[in-house]
N, CA and C of each residue as an Amber inpcrd file, in Angstrom:
protein
   156
 -16.4340000  24.4360000 104.9260000 -16.4230000  25.0310000 103.9730000
 -17.0500000  26.4520000 103.9500000 -15.9710000  27.9720000 103.7510000
 -16.3740000  29.0880000 104.1910000 -16.9100000  29.5110000 102.9340000
 -18.0660000  30.7750000 103.0030000 -18.3650000  31.7800000 102.0120000
 -17.1030000  32.3320000 102.0270000 -16.5700000  32.7620000 100.7450000
 -15.7640000  33.9020000 101.1740000 -15.8980000  34.9980000 100.1240000
 -15.4270000  36.0900000 100.4230000 -16.5690000  37.9370000  99.8230000
 -16.2650000  37.6010000  98.3370000 -15.8520000  36.8160000  97.6880000
 -15.8690000  36.8590000  96.0970000 -17.4820000  36.4120000  95.9540000
 -17.7080000  35.0920000  96.4910000 -18.7640000  34.4000000  96.5620000
 -20.2750000  34.9400000  96.7520000 -19.8780000  35.9310000  97.5220000
 -21.0120000  37.1750000  98.6730000 -21.5920000  37.6800000  97.5780000
 -20.4500000  38.4670000  96.5470000 -20.4080000  39.8020000  95.5300000
 -21.1640000  39.0840000  94.6110000 -20.8130000  37.6380000  94.0210000
 -21.6830000  37.0620000  92.8900000 -22.9520000  37.1200000  93.5490000
 -23.3910000  36.5960000  94.8720000 -24.8240000  36.1920000  94.6200000
 -25.3180000  37.3930000  95.4950000 -24.7460000  38.7260000  95.4590000
 -25.3910000  39.8410000  95.1510000 -26.2580000  40.5490000  94.3640000
 -24.6890000  40.6290000  93.3190000 -25.3100000  41.0250000  91.9740000
 -26.3440000  39.9840000  91.4410000 -26.3110000  38.2740000  91.5440000
 -27.6210000  37.9840000  90.8290000 -29.0050000  38.4060000  91.5750000
 -28.8490000  38.7630000  93.0750000 -29.7630000  39.1110000  93.5850000
 -30.5290000  40.3910000  92.8520000 -29.4580000  41.6440000  92.2320000
 -29.3400000  43.0000000  91.5490000 -30.4620000  42.4190000  90.7020000
 -29.6500000  40.8600000  89.5300000 -29.8950000  40.7880000  88.2720000
 -31.4380000  40.7830000  88.0000000 -31.8420000  40.1130000  89.4560000
 -33.1280000  39.6440000  89.3770000 -33.9260000  40.1450000  89.7090000
 -34.1920000  40.6750000  90.7060000 -35.3120000  41.5800000  91.3640000
 -34.9830000  43.5580000  91.3040000 -34.0380000  43.9980000  90.6290000
 -34.0250000  45.1110000  90.0210000 -33.5220000  46.0980000  91.5010000
 -32.8290000  46.4900000  91.7690000 -32.5400000  47.9830000  92.4160000
 -33.9350000  48.3400000  93.1990000 -34.9720000  48.9120000  92.4010000
 -36.0680000  49.6050000  93.0700000 -37.1180000  48.8160000  93.9340000
 -37.0330000  47.4180000  93.4410000 -37.8350000  46.8020000  93.8920000
 -36.7520000  46.2970000  95.4610000 -35.6830000  46.0390000  95.2560000
 -34.9940000  45.5130000  96.8450000 -34.8960000  47.2410000  97.0090000
 -34.8520000  48.3090000  96.8080000 -35.2240000  49.4390000  98.2380000
 -36.4650000  49.1300000  98.6090000 -37.7860000  49.2920000  97.8210000
 -38.7580000  48.6030000  99.1920000 -39.2820000  47.1910000  99.7800000
 -38.5620000  46.5000000  98.9130000 -38.2670000  45.1310000 100.0840000
 -37.7520000  45.8830000 101.3050000 -36.5430000  46.8100000 100.8150000
 -35.8770000  46.7040000 101.9600000 -36.9400000  47.6930000 103.0770000
 -37.5430000  48.8310000 102.6170000 -38.3370000  49.6350000 103.7320000
 -39.4220000  49.1570000 104.0500000 -40.1330000  47.3140000 103.4930000
 -41.0380000  47.0890000 104.1020000 -40.4560000  45.9840000 104.9840000
 -39.5590000  45.5110000 105.0860000 -38.8660000  45.1680000 106.0070000
 -38.3970000  45.8090000 107.5650000 -37.8770000  47.0030000 106.9260000
 -37.9110000  47.9350000 108.4990000 -38.7020000  48.1600000 109.2290000
 -40.2960000  48.3220000 108.1240000 -41.4740000  48.9430000 108.4430000
 -41.4720000  48.2010000 109.8320000 -41.5640000  46.8810000 109.3630000
 -42.0250000  45.5430000 109.6980000 -41.2090000  45.5220000 111.4600000
 -39.9280000  46.2410000 111.0700000 -39.4840000  45.7630000 112.5130000
 -39.3530000  46.8050000 113.6480000 -39.5190000  47.3930000 113.2140000
 -40.2560000  48.6480000 113.8170000 -41.6920000  48.5800000 114.5350000
 -42.5570000  48.1920000 113.6900000 -43.8580000  47.7860000 114.1070000
 -43.3900000  46.3210000 115.7630000 -42.7630000  45.3760000 115.0960000
 -42.1170000  44.3520000 116.1220000 -41.7240000  45.4380000 117.1090000
 -40.8630000  46.1950000 117.0210000 -40.2930000  46.4440000 118.4370000
 -41.3710000  47.4090000 119.2100000 -42.1590000  48.8210000 118.6270000
 -42.9550000  48.9410000 119.3730000 -44.4360000  48.0260000 119.9220000
 -44.4820000  46.8700000 119.2610000 -45.1690000  46.2170000 119.7710000
 -44.8740000  45.3980000 121.2470000 -43.5310000  45.4020000 120.5650000
 -42.5620000  44.8900000 121.6430000 -42.5150000  45.4720000 123.9340000
 -42.6740000  46.7630000 123.1420000 -42.0210000  47.6860000 124.1170000
 -43.4010000  48.1250000 124.6170000 -44.9240000  48.1680000 123.8240000
 -45.9290000  48.1040000 124.9680000 -46.2080000  47.3050000 125.4200000
 -46.3660000  46.3470000 125.3290000 -46.2350000  45.1930000 125.7570000
 -45.2200000  45.2440000 127.2770000 -44.1950000  45.4700000 127.2740000
 -43.4140000  45.1910000 128.4890000 -43.5030000  46.5580000 129.4320000
 -44.2140000  47.5900000 128.7380000 -44.6590000  49.0430000 129.3180000
 -45.8370000  48.5280000 130.4580000 -46.8550000  47.7800000 129.6830000
 -47.8510000  47.2960000 130.1140000 -47.6110000  45.9960000 131.3760000
 -46.3120000  45.2840000 130.9460000 -46.4640000  44.5960000 132.2220000
 -46.1680000  45.0510000 133.4060000 -45.0300000  46.2140000 133.3020000
 -44.2520000  47.2400000 134.7980000 -45.4590000  47.5390000 134.9200000
 -46.1700000  48.0270000 134.4650000 -47.0730000  48.6280000 134.8300000
 -48.2730000  48.5610000 136.3010000 -48.1760000  47.1060000 135.9050000
 -49.4070000  46.0150000 136.4360000 -48.4530000  45.1580000 137.6350000
């Protein structure tokens, strides 16, 4: 049984009602910063491995 588009819309509306748009915006920016930090750490490890 697959999730349909209407079910996704309803879930998104419930999430927005529970958390509010400002809280979701800060959560998104925090997750984006964490992903950037992880990528930077992985790239620096790759560079260090290539040099040795």
